[in-house]
Each structure stands twice: as C-alpha cells, then as structure tokens.
MIMAR-848783 format. One line per field, with one value per residue (C-alpha): residue number from 1; residue in one letter; x, y, z. Coordinates in steps of 0.001 Angstrom, whole numbers, padded with zeros to 6 digits. Each point is the difference from the previous one (the first is absolute). Example, Ala and Ser with C-alpha at 12.3 -4.5 7.8 and 13.67 -1.06 7.14 Angstrom:
BEGIN
n: (1,2)
res: (A,S)
x: (012300,001370)
y: (-004500,003440)
z: (007800,-000660)
//
This chain:
BEGIN
n: (1,2,3,4,5,6,7,8,9,10,11,12,13,14,15,16,17,18,19,20,21,22,23,24,25,26,27,28,29,30,31,32,33,34,35,36,37,38,39,40,41,42,43,44,45,46,47,48,49,50,51,52,53,54,55,56,57,58,59,60,61,62,63,64,65,66,67,68,69,70,71,72,73,74,75,76,77,78,79,80,81,82,83,84,85,86,87,88,89,90,91,92,93,94,95,96,97,98,99,100,101,102,103,104,105,106,107,108,109,110,111,112,113,114,115,116,117,118,119,120,121,122,123,124,125,126,127,128,129,130,131,132,133,134,135,136,137,138,139,140,141,142,143,144,145,146,147,148,149,150,151,152,153,154,155,156,157,158,159,160,161,162,163,164,165,166,167,168,169,170,171,172,173,174,175,176,177,178,179,180,181,182,183,184,185,186,187,188,189,190,191,192,193,194,195,196,197,198,199,200,201,202,203,204,205,206,207,208,209,210,211,212,213,214,215,216,217,218,219,220,221,222,223,224,225,226,227,228,229,230,231,232,233,234,235,236,237,238,239,240,241,242,243,244,245,246,247,248,249,250,251,252,253,254,255,256,257,258,259,260,261)
res: (M,T,N,C,G,C,A,R,E,V,K,D,Y,I,V,P,V,V,K,N,T,K,L,S,E,R,I,F,W,M,T,F,E,A,P,E,A,A,R,E,A,K,A,G,Q,C,L,M,V,F,P,S,S,D,G,G,H,M,L,G,R,P,F,E,A,A,D,A,A,P,E,R,G,E,V,S,V,C,Y,M,T,A,G,R,G,T,E,L,L,S,R,V,K,E,G,T,R,L,K,I,R,A,F,L,G,V,P,Y,P,Q,D,H,G,P,V,I,M,A,G,G,G,V,G,I,A,G,F,L,L,A,K,K,Q,S,P,R,N,S,S,L,Y,V,G,M,P,G,R,G,Y,E,K,F,A,E,H,I,L,S,I,D,A,G,A,K,I,F,T,D,D,G,S,F,G,E,G,D,S,I,F,K,A,L,P,R,P,H,G,G,D,E,Q,V,W,C,C,G,P,T,G,F,L,R,A,M,L,R,H,C,E,A,S,P,Q,S,L,Y,F,S,L,D,R,R,M,A,C,G,Y,G,G,C,M,G,C,V,V,E,T,S,G,G,A,R,R,I,C,V,D,Q,S,L,F,R,A,D,E,V,E,L,N,D,D)
x: (-003181,-002899,-001099,-003387,-001162,-003668,-002145,-000286,-001836,002174,-001459,000928,-000190,000468,001510,001852,003687,000482,003766,002799,003140,003563,002064,003274,001265,-002205,-002253,-003507,-002866,-003530,-003106,-003581,-003300,-001678,-002041,-001168,003468,001491,-002366,000775,003796,002081,003786,001437,-002717,000459,-001732,000076,000504,-000739,001686,-003404,-003600,-001160,003020,001147,001980,002467,-000158,-000378,002988,-000339,001370,-000343,-002239,002466,-002426,-003708,-001823,-003685,-000708,001016,-001180,003511,002181,003587,002628,003733,001587,003272,000228,001278,-001773,-002614,-002912,001615,001482,-003536,-001159,002792,-001458,-003525,-001212,-002031,-003714,000411,-002429,001566,-001316,001098,-000837,-000118,001035,002231,002380,-000153,000153,002982,-000637,-001871,000790,003550,001994,002627,001286,003190,-000541,003008,000564,000795,-001209,-003656,-000319,-000266,-003350,-002120,001758,-000934,-003673,000688,001759,-002867,-002589,001895,002063,000307,002095,002048,003040,001205,003576,000569,003106,000541,002939,000261,000291,-002984,-002315,-000584,-003642,-000662,001345,-002039,-003170,000631,000493,-003200,-001883,002122,001979,001738,001453,003778,001594,003500,001875,002801,001980,-000775,-001155,-003065,-001896,001309,003062,001418,-001167,-003324,001764,001873,-003271,-002441,-000943,000316,-003064,000160,-002355,-003408,-002727,002241,000351,001986,-001698,002232,-000076,002607,002466,001410,003294,-001837,-002149,003112,001556,-003151,000414,003498,-001238,-002725,001960,-000615,-003798,-000676,-003532,-000788,000919,-002601,000389,-002363,001031,-000327,-001438,-001686,-003772,-001980,-003593,-000159,-002414,002383,-000545,003144,002392,002328,000486,000812,002483,001446,-000047,000838,-003752,-000566,-000725,-001801,-001472,000497,-003296,-002304,001939,002530,001537,002974,002349,002084,003634,000953,-002842,001073,003102,001257,000881,002268,-001781)
y: (018924,-001492,-003561,-001318,-000789,-000411,-002285,-003511,-003176,-002956,-003391,-003635,-002412,-003739,-000342,-002604,000278,000177,-000417,-000012,000219,-000225,002767,-000440,-001995,002007,002211,-001125,001511,-000855,000849,-000211,-000188,002898,002156,002600,000463,000218,002859,001870,-000459,003158,000154,000370,-001966,-003426,-003340,-001909,-003635,-002794,-003414,-001773,000743,000405,002044,-002790,001051,002145,003698,000946,001278,003411,000383,002920,-000632,-000748,-000305,000236,-001209,000957,-001474,-003435,000604,-000623,001745,-000960,000373,-000644,-001350,-001306,-002959,001299,-002013,-002638,001928,000714,-003503,-001394,002305,-001220,-003534,001007,-001772,001480,-000261,000257,002467,002523,002853,003473,003404,002956,002712,001338,002921,003303,000220,001711,003675,000809,003735,-000307,000921,-002215,-002762,-002046,-003217,-001951,-002954,-003652,-003334,-000589,003646,000927,-001831,002982,002188,-002464,000724,003726,-000009,-001928,002424,003124,-001086,003324,001919,-002619,-002212,-003044,-001004,-003323,-001409,-003663,-002295,-001782,-003754,-001830,002984,-000428,-001112,002947,002388,-001668,000343,003689,000550,-001910,002694,003001,-000605,003353,-000734,000438,-002923,000003,-002837,000164,-002676,001368,-003435,001438,003232,003421,000228,-000692,003166,001767,003273,000063,000521,001385,003603,002702,002133,003499,001638,001333,-002621,-002967,-002566,-003130,-002789,-002745,-003089,-002425,-000635,002909,-000059,000469,002818,001812,-000414,001536,002964,000555,-000445,002616,002352,002941,-000383,-001841,001394,-002035,-003366,-002190,-003308,-002948,-001464,-003578,-000424,-002882,000247,-002252,001258,002286,002374,002250,-001556,-002069,002870,-002470,001942,003412,002259,002927,003144,003632,000549,-002763,-003721,-001306,-003472,-001588,-001899,002991,003274,000060,-002129,002081,002094,002907,-000934,003153,-000561,-003404,-001423,-003266,-002749,-002941,-003189)
z: (000643,001916,000576,-000982,003521,-000863,002132,-001380,000901,000917,-000899,000495,-002920,-000370,-003464,-002085,-000775,-003767,000191,002550,-002087,001280,-001613,001920,002948,002397,-002141,-000970,-001998,001154,-002014,001284,-001824,001770,-002418,002530,001465,-003508,-000825,003219,000112,000182,-000017,003491,001755,001568,-000061,003274,-000979,002475,-000318,000093,-000977,003609,001058,002307,003036,-001893,-000771,-003626,-001925,-001682,-003534,-002373,-002970,-002808,-002886,-000659,-003104,000305,-003433,001354,003551,001372,002560,000875,002704,-000001,003181,001377,002367,003328,002706,000716,-001501,-003347,-000079,000317,-002781,-002275,000211,-000997,-003152,-002838,000702,003772,001552,002359,002076,-001084,001472,-002370,000013,002766,-000171,-001827,-003822,-001529,-000749,-003169,-000301,-001280,-003055,-001685,002294,-000128,001987,001223,002290,000304,001299,000837,001046,-003654,-000240,001005,-002537,-002743,000594,000374,-003365,-001563,001356,-001109,-003016,-001803,002493,001838,-000530,001913,000957,001764,001665,000930,000818,-003361,-000632,001412,-000528,-003722,000436,002309,-002631,-002739,002059,000618,-003720,-000774,001945,-000996,-003170,000436,003438,000256,001843,001489,001711,002561,-001829,-003477,-001185,-001741,-000290,-000968,002212,003436,001761,-000079,000834,-003296,-001850,002557,-000865,002636,000720,-001424,002465,-000879,000254,-000851,002797,000811,001961,001350,002196,001246,002850,001976,-001913,-003282,001394,001240,-003438,-001457,002351,-001387,-003563,000486,002256,-002327,000356,003289,000127,-003125,001574,001733,001839,000087,003362,001205,003499,001789,-000362,002331,000215,-003043,001740,001934,003413,000500,-000818,-001682,-003236,001469,-001781,001940,-002108,000618,000273,002550,-000056,-003085,-000539,-003414,000220,000477,-000229,-002818,-002742,-001165,002133,-001221,000483,001900,002509,001347,001657,-001394,002475,-000709,-001116)
//
C-alpha cells in the first residue's frame, strides 16, 4: 500500500465559523464556511486552525478534516480541549472569522481494498471523512466511554448511519466492547486501519495477530509547523524516521514500535 504523497499547495484562509458545537465535556465540532477548502479536502489531511483571524501570538492547532460538504462549501474538524489553544477555540462563537491553513499532511492511501476502520475519541474524526469518501468498501467501528458522549455518538451517526458504536459502560450503542464485534482481517487485500491510545493499539495487535501485515495505525504526534521542518511529528519505523505531516499518514503495525502514552 502506498500513500498519496502528491505535491499540494497550502493556502491560508480567513473564514467564518458556521458552528462550534459541544458534543461532550471536552469534545467539540467546528465547521467553517470555506468553499475552496471543502472542494480540496481529502481524508487524512489536516487543517491548521488559529484561535484568531490574524493568527495572534499562538501557533495554530492541526486537526484532521472530519467532514467536507462541497455542496454547502463547508469543512469541519473535531477537537478535544487539552490546553490554552483548544480552550480558546471552544469559546469561539458562530460567525467569528478565524484563520485556517489547508491542507497539511498526507491523504490516506487510495489504492486499497476493503477496509475496516476502528478507533475512539476525536481520533476517529479522520476516519469519518475516509468512510464518506470511500463508502462502498469500508466499515466503521467506534469506541467511547459512554454516558456523557451521547451527542458525540449522534453526530457520528448523522454522518455515517452505518457506524457501529460501542461504549465502555454499555449505556448505549451496540455493546460494551468493540472487540466482541470487530471482524478480523482474512488476509488478501483486506486491511484494518485504527487509531487511539497505545493500549487500544496493542489490543488491536492482539486482535489481528493472525494477519499483522493487514493492520495499519493512524498515529497521533505533535505537529507544530506542518511542513516537515520542526520534526515534531516523527514516527520511527523499521525503514527510518517518517514525518506524519509530509511523508506518511498510515503506518503498518509491524513496522513501528509503540511507546507508552
């Protein structure tokens, strides 16, 4: 499997926020009116979102494109409050104009067969767009804690009605463990893409132990510049260091070493 690492033009836009919806205690969904970006969005790429229209004195925050609606001229990200920058974003009102930079990162591969996508939390956002852009040969499995995440689950289902949602406490969804229903790859051209904390990725390794070459990770790393210069999003692989922002979006599970979060 190869990545689509084609050259792309990165542009800055000053665009209005259409909505900034709170979906759980710390998870938010932000949608921008950005027709050109909506047309260009590809799953796996990131929007750099700045807390003010002029960028201010803070670095932008990179988030995977979670949805794109070219017919409405809208593109969305899903984010979790984890520091001052995201806290400022959570207070942004509808109609506020923010600076965004699009697009950074490498699109998810296009030359793949059937894909099972699995993950949890805001990391699942990029898979939502991937599922939307290749609906015929992919399926989506999502895990979340449970109570307090009902709106998050509803929003996921509003984009992909076929998504399978599981909750740790079993309060809603299709069960209390994603692994009770998650298919195992059978080899061939079938793949499993997953994202989440290290414990979940290790559980995925055990789940797919019969076909480890079919399992791919979408890994979370700090991305500061988005152009490959800061070396903040490096992943060490058996083939050498790779940068998420310019080199690679998915990593075969047996080619990387997982570190504790």
